[in-house]
C-alpha positions as CSV (number, residue, x, y, z in Angstrom):
1,M,-3.6,-44.0,4.8
2,L,-4.4,-42.3,8.1
3,N,-8.0,-41.5,8.6
4,G,-9.5,-38.4,10.3
5,A,-9.9,-40.2,13.7
6,I,-6.2,-41.2,13.8
7,L,-5.1,-37.7,12.8
8,S,-7.2,-36.2,15.5
9,S,-5.8,-38.7,18.0
10,L,-2.2,-37.9,16.9
11,H,-2.8,-34.2,17.5
12,C,-4.1,-35.1,21.0
13,F,-1.0,-37.3,21.6
14,E,1.3,-34.5,20.5
15,C,-0.3,-32.1,22.9
16,A,-0.2,-34.5,25.8
17,A,3.4,-35.5,25.1
18,R,4.4,-31.9,25.0
19,H,2.9,-31.2,28.4
20,L,3.4,-34.7,29.8
21,S,-0.1,-34.1,31.2
22,F,-3.5,-35.2,30.1
23,T,-5.0,-32.4,32.2
24,K,-3.0,-29.6,30.4
25,A,-3.6,-31.2,27.1
26,A,-7.4,-31.1,27.8
27,Q,-7.2,-27.5,28.7
28,E,-5.4,-26.6,25.4
29,L,-7.7,-28.7,23.3
30,Y,-10.9,-27.7,25.1
31,L,-11.7,-31.3,26.0
32,T,-12.2,-33.1,29.2
33,Q,-9.3,-35.0,30.8
34,S,-11.2,-38.3,30.4
35,A,-11.7,-37.6,26.6
36,V,-8.0,-37.1,26.2
37,S,-7.2,-40.2,28.1
38,H,-9.7,-42.2,26.0
39,R,-8.3,-40.9,22.7
40,I,-4.7,-41.8,23.8
41,K,-5.8,-45.3,24.8
42,K,-7.6,-45.8,21.5
43,L,-4.6,-44.6,19.6
44,E,-2.4,-47.0,21.5
45,E,-4.7,-49.9,20.5
46,Q,-4.7,-48.9,16.9
47,L,-0.9,-48.5,16.8
48,G,-0.3,-51.7,18.8
49,F,2.1,-50.2,21.3
50,K,2.1,-48.1,24.5
51,L,2.8,-44.4,24.2
52,F,3.0,-43.4,27.9
53,L,4.0,-44.9,31.1
54,R,1.4,-43.8,33.6
55,F,2.5,-43.1,37.1
56,N,0.7,-41.5,40.0
57,R,0.2,-37.9,39.0
58,R,2.8,-38.0,36.2
59,L,3.3,-39.3,32.7
60,Q,6.5,-40.6,31.0
61,L,6.9,-41.3,27.3
62,T,7.8,-44.8,26.3
63,E,10.6,-45.3,23.8
64,Q,8.0,-45.8,21.0
65,G,6.1,-42.7,22.3
66,A,9.3,-40.6,22.2
67,G,10.0,-41.8,18.7
68,L,6.5,-41.0,17.5
69,L,6.7,-37.5,19.0
70,A,10.0,-36.8,17.2
71,E,8.5,-37.9,13.9
72,L,5.4,-35.8,14.5
73,G,7.6,-32.8,15.2
74,Q,9.4,-33.1,11.9
75,S,6.1,-33.7,10.0
76,L,4.4,-30.7,11.7
77,G,7.4,-28.5,11.0
78,G,7.3,-29.5,7.3
79,L,3.5,-28.9,7.3
80,E,4.0,-25.3,8.7
81,I,6.5,-24.6,5.9
82,A,4.1,-25.9,3.3
83,I,1.2,-23.8,4.7
84,R,3.4,-20.7,4.8
85,D,4.5,-21.3,1.2
86,L,0.9,-21.7,0.1
87,R,-0.1,-18.5,1.9
88,Q,2.7,-16.7,0.1
89,Q,2.3,-18.2,-3.3
90,D,0.8,-14.9,-4.6
91,F,4.1,-13.2,-3.6
92,S,6.0,-15.4,-6.0
93,S,3.6,-14.6,-8.8
94,T,2.9,-11.4,-10.8
95,L,0.7,-8.6,-9.4
96,S,-0.7,-6.2,-11.9
97,V,-1.2,-2.6,-10.8
98,A,-2.9,0.1,-12.9
99,V,-2.2,3.7,-11.9
100,P,-2.4,7.2,-13.4
101,H,0.7,8.2,-15.4
102,S,1.8,10.9,-13.1
103,F,1.2,8.8,-10.0
104,A,3.5,6.1,-11.5
105,R,6.2,8.6,-12.5
106,C,6.2,10.9,-9.5
107,W,5.1,8.8,-6.6
108,L,5.2,5.0,-7.1
109,A,8.4,4.5,-9.1
110,E,10.7,6.0,-6.4
111,R,9.3,3.7,-3.7
112,L,9.6,0.3,-5.5
113,G,12.9,-0.5,-3.8
114,D,11.2,-0.5,-0.5
115,L,8.5,-2.9,-1.8
116,H,11.1,-5.3,-3.2
117,S,13.0,-5.3,0.1
118,K,9.8,-6.3,2.0
119,Y,8.5,-8.8,-0.6
120,P,11.5,-10.0,-2.7
121,R,9.4,-12.7,-4.4
122,L,6.7,-10.4,-5.6
123,T,6.8,-9.4,-9.2
124,L,5.0,-6.2,-10.0
125,Q,3.6,-5.1,-13.4
126,V,2.9,-1.4,-13.3
127,R,0.5,-0.2,-16.0
128,A,0.4,3.6,-16.3
129,R,-2.9,4.8,-17.8
130,S,-5.4,7.6,-17.6
131,R,-8.6,5.6,-18.1
132,I,-10.7,3.7,-15.6
133,T,-9.8,0.0,-15.2
134,D,-12.4,-2.6,-16.2
135,F,-11.8,-5.3,-13.6
136,Q,-14.3,-7.6,-15.3
137,H,-12.5,-7.9,-18.6
138,E,-8.8,-6.9,-17.8
139,S,-6.2,-8.9,-15.9
140,V,-5.5,-6.1,-13.4
141,D,-5.3,-6.9,-9.6
142,I,-5.2,-3.4,-8.2
143,A,-5.9,0.1,-9.5
144,V,-5.3,3.6,-8.1
145,Y,-7.9,6.2,-9.1
146,Y,-7.6,9.9,-8.8
147,S,-11.3,10.9,-8.3
148,D,-13.7,12.9,-6.2
149,E,-15.4,9.7,-4.9
150,M,-14.8,6.1,-4.2
151,P,-15.8,3.9,-7.2
152,T,-18.8,1.8,-6.6
153,G,-18.9,-2.0,-6.8
154,L,-15.2,-2.4,-5.8
155,H,-13.3,-3.1,-2.6
156,G,-11.0,-0.2,-1.7
157,M,-9.8,2.5,0.6
158,P,-8.9,6.2,0.4
159,L,-5.1,6.5,0.0
160,M,-4.4,10.3,0.1
161,D,-6.1,13.6,-0.2
162,E,-4.5,16.1,-2.7
163,S,-3.8,19.8,-2.7
164,L,-2.7,22.1,-5.4
165,V,-0.1,24.9,-5.6
166,P,1.8,26.5,-8.5
167,V,5.4,25.4,-9.0
168,C,8.3,26.4,-11.2
169,S,12.1,26.6,-11.2
170,Q,13.8,29.1,-8.9
171,E,15.4,30.8,-11.9
172,Y,11.9,31.3,-13.5
173,A,10.5,32.7,-10.2
174,D,13.4,35.1,-9.9
175,S,13.4,36.3,-13.5
176,H,9.6,36.9,-13.5
177,D,9.5,38.4,-10.0
178,L,7.0,35.8,-8.9
179,W,7.8,35.6,-5.2
180,D,4.5,36.4,-3.3
181,N,3.4,38.3,-6.4
182,P,0.5,36.5,-8.0
183,E,-0.3,39.4,-10.3
184,K,2.8,38.4,-12.3
185,F,1.1,35.1,-13.4
186,A,-0.4,37.2,-16.2
187,E,3.2,37.5,-17.7
188,C,4.0,33.8,-17.3
189,L,3.7,30.7,-19.5
190,L,1.2,28.5,-17.7
191,L,1.6,24.7,-18.1
192,H,-1.5,22.5,-18.0
193,D,-2.5,18.8,-17.6
194,E,-5.4,18.3,-20.0
195,T,-6.7,15.3,-18.1
196,A,-6.1,16.3,-14.5
197,W,-9.0,14.0,-13.5
198,Q,-11.8,12.1,-15.2
199,G,-14.0,14.5,-17.1
200,S,-11.7,17.6,-16.6
201,G,-10.7,19.9,-19.5
202,F,-7.5,21.6,-20.6
203,Y,-7.5,24.4,-18.0
204,T,-9.7,22.8,-15.3
205,E,-7.0,22.4,-12.7
206,W,-5.7,26.0,-12.9
207,Q,-9.3,27.3,-12.9
208,H,-10.1,25.3,-9.8
209,W,-7.0,26.6,-8.0
210,A,-7.7,30.2,-9.0
211,R,-11.3,29.9,-7.7
212,E,-10.3,28.3,-4.4
213,V,-7.6,30.9,-3.6
214,E,-10.0,33.7,-4.6
215,M,-8.2,34.9,-7.7
216,P,-11.3,35.0,-10.1
217,N,-9.7,37.5,-12.5
218,L,-6.7,35.4,-13.3
219,D,-6.9,34.3,-16.9
220,V,-5.7,30.7,-17.0
221,S,-7.1,29.7,-20.4
222,R,-3.8,30.0,-22.1
223,G,-0.4,28.4,-22.1
224,F,0.9,25.0,-23.1
225,V,-1.1,21.8,-22.6
226,F,0.2,18.3,-21.9
227,N,-1.7,15.0,-21.6
228,R,0.3,14.1,-18.4
229,A,1.0,16.2,-15.4
230,D,4.6,14.8,-15.0
231,L,5.4,16.3,-18.4
232,A,4.2,19.7,-17.2
233,Y,6.3,19.3,-14.1
234,R,9.4,18.4,-16.2
235,A,8.9,21.5,-18.3
236,A,8.6,23.6,-15.1
237,M,11.8,22.1,-13.7
238,S,13.7,23.1,-16.8
239,G,12.5,26.7,-16.5
240,Q,9.8,26.8,-19.2
241,G,6.9,28.1,-17.2
242,V,4.6,27.5,-14.1
243,A,2.8,24.3,-13.6
244,M,-0.1,23.5,-11.3
245,G,1.5,21.1,-8.9
246,R,-0.3,18.3,-7.0
247,W,1.5,18.5,-3.8
248,N,1.9,14.7,-3.2
249,M,3.5,14.5,-6.6
250,V,5.8,17.6,-6.6
251,A,6.8,17.8,-2.9
252,P,9.9,15.6,-3.4
253,Q,11.1,17.9,-6.2
254,V,10.5,20.9,-4.1
255,E,12.4,19.3,-1.2
256,A,15.3,18.5,-3.6
257,G,15.4,22.1,-4.9
258,N,14.3,21.3,-8.5
259,L,11.0,23.2,-8.0
260,V,10.0,26.1,-5.9
261,V,6.6,27.4,-4.6
262,P,6.6,31.1,-5.5
263,I,3.0,31.7,-4.3
264,E,2.3,29.8,-1.1
265,R,-1.4,29.4,-1.6
266,F,-2.5,25.8,-1.2
267,A,-5.9,24.7,-2.3
268,S,-7.7,21.4,-1.9
269,A,-7.9,19.7,-5.2
270,G,-11.3,18.2,-4.4
271,Q,-9.9,14.9,-5.6
272,H,-8.4,12.0,-3.7
273,Y,-6.4,8.9,-4.5
274,Y,-8.3,5.7,-4.0
275,M,-6.8,2.2,-4.1
276,V,-9.2,-0.5,-5.3
277,C,-9.5,-4.1,-6.4
278,H,-12.2,-6.5,-7.4
279,P,-14.1,-7.7,-4.2
280,D,-13.2,-11.3,-5.1
281,R,-9.4,-10.5,-4.8
282,K,-9.4,-8.5,-1.6
283,E,-8.3,-11.5,0.6
284,T,-5.5,-12.8,-1.6
285,P,-2.1,-12.4,0.1
286,G,-0.4,-10.3,-2.6
287,V,-3.3,-7.9,-2.8
288,K,-3.6,-7.5,1.0
289,A,0.2,-6.9,1.3
290,M,0.1,-4.3,-1.5
291,F,-2.8,-2.5,0.2
292,E,-0.9,-2.4,3.5
293,W,2.3,-1.3,1.9
294,M,0.7,1.5,-0.1
295,Q,-1.1,2.8,2.9
296,E,2.1,2.8,4.9
297,Q,3.9,4.7,2.1
298,A,1.0,7.2,1.9
299,E,1.1,7.9,5.6
300,Q,4.9,8.5,5.5
301,R,4.4,10.9,2.5
302,L,1.7,12.8,4.3
303,S,3.9,13.2,7.3
304,L,6.7,14.6,5.2
305,N,4.2,16.9,3.4
306,E,3.5,18.7,6.7
307,A,7.2,19.2,7.4
308,S,7.7,20.5,3.8
309,K,4.9,23.0,4.2
310,A,6.4,24.2,7.5
311,K,9.8,24.7,5.8
312,L,8.1,26.7,3.0
313,K,6.6,29.1,5.6
314,E,10.1,29.5,7.2
315,L,11.7,30.3,3.8
316,A,8.9,32.8,3.0
317,H,9.5,34.5,6.4
318,H,13.2,34.9,5.6
319,R,12.5,36.3,2.2
320,A,10.2,38.9,3.7
321,F,13.2,40.3,5.6
């Protein structure tokens, strides 16, 4: 079995053989030229044959030296592959991600093809839930929270801010004369998410929006209540009423024409999407890759959001004339 000294000398030999220079090898290895020469000489003694022919100001590999270099090249190449596979072993295992129901349905699901194209060996388990993840007792690698602050005791990052705006089908907006006419909300069926965020109530999201856009007299404590925002959005798309849309979730449906924004008054939700994991998992390859991919997708969506809002302003301008 090769000991540590021989392995170190073999590395020194590979470097000197690649450069055919003890001086250049010394520079690469941060050693003195005499230290490199000494290691090579000792290695030759241990192996029992010469590795270099030493000429004035140049080196030449012996036949045995050339053979050893070729073997080392194959071995090092195999070692690189082994190290790469070890680094990527998490990509061939299962990564468990817990996210809010509506985030899974309206945001994550439509992007999974891109994730698979980048990491084809990664198997993802998506767990849609409304409760907080207990990383100490659950086998969850990553969670996305919709909250007003970053959870304590976890490693994480802000993913996206969120804004609110009412949405409905175009037919519903037309039939209820809703375009730029917020007073007509009193005649509409309002659609609510009962658990918009942790600790919120049946009508909290609509109440928050009405307060932010300075419509304090709007009675929002009525209508139909769902336990998931995506169900409220689905009802709005089918022309049943007006839902309070989280823009990151509903913007694709607005862009596709399945929903419209009859009252263009956006309000900050006061909540943000945070991506978190247990601190002990933050350096694992799969978790790091998922963090980077999610951040990249969030940045792309935020860029599209600005374009979508600009298009809404343009449509509103045309309707005015």
